[in-house]
Each structure stands twice: as C-alpha cells, then as structure tokens.
N, C-alpha and C positions, 0 to 999 in steps of 0.2 A: 424684466431683468431681476426683479425681486424674487420671482418664483424660481429662477435659475440658481440664485444664491441659496434659497431655502433647500432646493433639491441637492445642491452640492454639500451643504451643511448636513442634511439628513444622511447622505451617502457616507460622509466622513464619520459621523457618529455611529451609524449602524454597521459600517464596514468592519469595525473591530470585531463584531460577532461573526462575520462571514468566514474569517480565517480559522479553520479548525486545526487544532494541534495534531501532529502526527501520532497515530495510535499504533503501537506495536502489539500485534496479536500474539506473537510468539517467535521463537527462533526457528529458522529454516536451515537445515543442513543439505547442501546440494552435493550430490555424488556424481562423479564422472565415470564411474565403473558401474555398468548396468547390473552385473551379477551381485555386486556388493549391495547396491541399492535395493535390489529385489529381496535379498536375504534379510536386510534390516526391516523392510516393509512387512514381510511375512512374520518376522519375529515380533514386531510391535502391532501387528494386525491393523496396518494402515494402508491406504491406497498408494499407488506409485504414480507420481506425476512425471511425465516425460516432457522435456522441453527441448525443442529443436530450434536452433538459432543462436543468437548472442547469449553469452553466459549471463545469468541474472546476477545482480549486485554489482 
C-alpha cells in the first residue's frame, strides 16, 4: 500500500511537467479557391498543401 501511495505522489509531482504548453509555430491561412492558393504559393515560393475532408480549424 505504501508503494502505491509513493507512486501516486510521484505521478502527481512529476505530472506537472508532462503537460506541454501549446506551441504556435505560425499562422496558417487556408484558401478555399485553388487558383488563388496556387498564385500565393508561387508568389511566396512555398509548397501548396491540399486538404481533402473537414475544414481545418
């Protein structure tokens, strides 16, 4: 029983470090018009990410 208490105490104390804050890498602009997205990607020399399915965000 003592080892269980120690384990739970250890988990409670170290669990605070497990939760990582959300890191925002940058803003993403999602386009619904393929031609417009392609134009912007070429202008900024960036790859174009195509997403099929539910709208992100």
